[in-house]
N, C-alpha and C positions, 0 to 999 in steps of 0.2 A: 504494500500499500504506500502511496506517496506520502513522504514525510511533511509535505507542505500541507496536506490534508489533516495529518496527525497533529500538527502544531496548533491547529485551530480547535477550540473547545466545542464539543458536540451540544446541540441544543438539549434542552431538559424537558421540553414539551412538544407535542405533535404540531400545534399552531406555529411554535418557534422554528420547528424543522421545516415546515412548509414555507414560511417566510424566508428563511435561508435559502431554500431550493429556488423560490422565485427570484430572489436577488442574484443567485448564481446563474440563472437562465436569462437575465436581463438582456434585451436586444434580440432574443430568439423569436421564432415564429410564435405568435400568441396561441395558435391552436395546439402547438406542440406543448407549450407551457401549461395549458389547461389539461392536457392528458397527463403530463408528468405529475402535476399536483394531485389529480385525482388518484392516480396509481399509487403514489407514495402514501397518501392518507389511507387509502384502502388496505394497503400492506401493513402499515404501522398500527392501525386500529384492530385489524385482525390478529396480530401478534399480541396486542395488548389483551384482547379478549380471551386468547388461549392461555395467557399467563396472569390470572386475576390476582395473585399474590404480590405483583410487582407493579411499581409505579412507572409512569411514562418515561422518566429519565433512565430507569434501569432497562426498560425495554429497548429504548433508542440506542443505549450503549451496547446491549447485547446483539442488536441486529445491524450494527454498523459495519461489521466485517463481512456479513452476507449481502445486505442490501446496499450498504455504502453511506457515507457522509453526504450532505447535500451537494458539495462541489463534485464529488465523484459520480453522484447520480446525474447531475447536469451534464458532465462531460460525456457520459454514455448516451444520454438522450440527444445531444448535439451530434454525436457520431452516427447514431442511428437515422437521425434526420436527414443526413447527407444521403444515405441509401434511399430513403423515402422520396427525396427530391429528385433523385436520379430516375426512380420509377415513374414519377409523375411528369417529368420533362419531356417536351416534344423531341423526337429523335433528331439528332443533329444532322445537317447536310453533309454532303460528301467532303472529305478532307483531302488535303494534299500534303506531301512532306515539305518541311522548311528546308532552305538550303543548308548543304553540308556544314558550312561555316557557323550557321547558328546552332546546330546539333553539336558541333565540336565545342563551342563555348559554353555548353552546359556541363562539360567535364571540369575537373579539378583544375585550378589555376596554377597549382604547384607543380612545376616540371619534374621535381624529384619523386613525386607519387606516380606509381604506375597508372596509366589511363584506365578509366573504368568504362566498361561497355555500356553505352547509353543508347536506348531505343530512340529511333528517329521522332523527333517532336512533329506533330502534325497540326496544322492549322486549317480552319474551315476555307474551302475553295470559294471564291467569289461567285456569287449567282447574278445572272442578268436579270433585268426587269421582267422579262418574259417568263424566266424560270420561277421567280418569286410569285408571280401572279398565278400561274398554273400549279405551282408547288403547294398551294394551300390544300389541294385535293389529297396530298400525301400525309396531311397532319390528322391523326385520329381525333384530336380535340375538336376539329372543325365539325365533323359529324356528330360528336357528342353535344356540341353547342347546338347544332341544328335540331337534334332530337330533343334537347332541352327546351328549345323554343316551342316545339310542337306540344310537348308534354306540360308545359307551364300553364296552358289555359285550365287543365284539369287540376293541377296541384294548386294553382292560384285561387281558383274558385273554392276548392276545399279549405285551404288555409284562412281565406277571408271569411268564410261562412263560420268556421270553427271559432275564430277569435271574436268576431262580432256577436255570435250566439253565447259563446261561453262567458264573455265578459259581462254582456248585459243581463244574463241569467244570474251570474254570481253576484253582481252588485244589487240587483233588485231583491235577491233573497238574504242580503246581509242583516236585514232587520229581524230575520228568524235565526234560530241556532243552527238550522241546517245549511244556512248560507256560508258559514265559515268553512266546514269540510268540502263543500261544493267549490269554493273559491281556491282552496288549496290543491284540490284535484285538477282544476283547470290551469293554474299556474305550473303544476307538475306536467301536465300534458304538453303545455307550450314548450318546456324544456325538451321533453322527448321528441316532439315534432321538429325542433330545430336541429336535433342530432340526425334524424332522418333526412331532412333537407340538406344538411351538411354532407351526408354520404352521398346523396344524388349529385351534388355540386362537385364533390371530389372526384366521383366516377366519371361524370360527363365533362365537366369543365377542367379538370386537372388542377384545382385549386385546393391547397392543403386545408382541411377543415378538422375540428375536433373529433375524436372517436369516443371520448369520454365526456360526461356532463361536467358543469362547473362544480368544483368542490365546495362544500359548505361545512362549517365547523360544527361537528356533530356532538361536541361537548356542550354546546349551548342548549338552552331549554327550547321548547316548542314556540313560545311567544317570541323569543329572540330570533329564532329561525324564520317565523313568518314575517317578522319585521325586516329581516335581511333580504327576503325575497322581494318585498315591496320597495325597499331602498336600493335594490340593485338595478341600476339603470339598463342593464343588459336584458332584464326581463321585459321592459317596456320597449326597447329597441327591437327585440324579437318579434313583438306584437306588431309594431310598426312595419317591420319587414313582411310579415304575413298579410298586413292589410294592403301594402304596395303590390303584392304579388298578383292581385286581381287585375288592376290596370295594366301592369307589366305583362301578365300572361296573355291578356287580349292583344296587346300590341305585338308581342313576340309571335303569337300563333297567326295573326293576321299578316304580318310581314313574311313569315316563312311560307305559309300556304300560298299566298298571292304571288310572290317572287318565284317559288318553285314550279307552280302550275303554269305561269306565264313562260318561263324560261323552257320548260319541258315541252309545252305546246308548240312554241317556235321551232324547237329542234326536230320534233317528230311529226309536225304537220306535213312536210313533203312526203314522208314515208306513208303516212296514212292515206294521202291523196293517190299515191301510186298503188297501194294494195287494196284500196276500197273505192266505192263510187260515191262516197260521201263528199258533199260540197265544202271541201276544205279550202280556206283562203282567208284573204283580209278584205273586208268590205268597207268601202268609203262611199257614202251617199248611194248605197245599193249596188255599187259596182264592185266586182271582185278583182281587185288589183294584185292579188297574190296568186292568181291562177297560172300565170306564165312561168316557164321553166327558169327564166333568168331570176325570178324572185326567190326561188327555193334555196339556192346557196346563201342569199342574204338572210333569209329567215333562219336558217341553221346556224349561220355565223353569229347573229345577234343573239340567238338563243344560248349558244355556247358561252358567249361573253357575259350575258345576264346571269347564266347558271353560276359561273365562277365568281361574278360579283356578289351573288347571293352567298356563296361560301365564305367569301371574305367578310361580308357583312355579319354572318352568324359567328365567325371567329372572333371579330371585334366585340360583338355583344356578349359573347361568352366570357371574354376578359372583363368587360365592364361590370357584368353581373357578378361575376365571382369576386371582384374587388368590393362591391356593395355588399355582398353577403358576408365576406370576411369582416367588414367593419361593423355590421349590425348584429351578426350572430355570435361572434367571438369575444370573450371577454379580454380585454386589453390590460 
């Protein structure tokens, strides 16, 4: 174990351990910090429950060798996050070797030291504007974002209905005893739904989202924990996100269906005209100006450009929506 970690005194309480872990993870991804805090609290409290005769300080000192001090746990999570980011990252474009002189410079500058075999360093090959335009089709997150736009109408309607109905019902029943447990169940369901939405966003948009709920100090009483849920701004920001999902879902779905149907119709209209007797074309004032053979290549070309433009739009919307979700759903 690193002597630097041993030189620092171990925390004596679980909340103190979690605060030190949060401080050690400062600057890291907020979603990863939320996961790390939840995992640490879950592990420490399970160990405390299995050893009822010991206090928190004794349990923390006992598990420091197996689970680790806060700084050690933070370092492990940072290293694991590198692997996660690589899995979520869009595949890099083709690379090319750098000149031999640059590779040789990576070796030791000391001439007395035997040269070390260094693998050729590779850098991304420059891509032309045309390659970047059509290369969006090779990004799996593009299709994930496009599917998310189509799915968002259903999820947005559900989230909006759940929040509006649950909040109005809970507030109206607060004058009765039954209103308090209903309100608690509603707030708990909002946190669960935020995790579900986070998994959808991470899978389709490639944005790192929490896999664990935000931790709460379980040593507090029920009234304190209820007050913490109300005072936590993330609870209200999550409900704001769910309310916004309805208009955004309508916008996303409309854009995706309109642009996809238009572009695909332009691409396949000439083929339909060749294989069927259907009156396929473009009518202006009752005149079919798209029936001539010279118009078909134009129709297909415009359709292809519109289709790839739609893919770029979906890719950009996916990035913007992922950033918004990260800001509203993740505790900073």
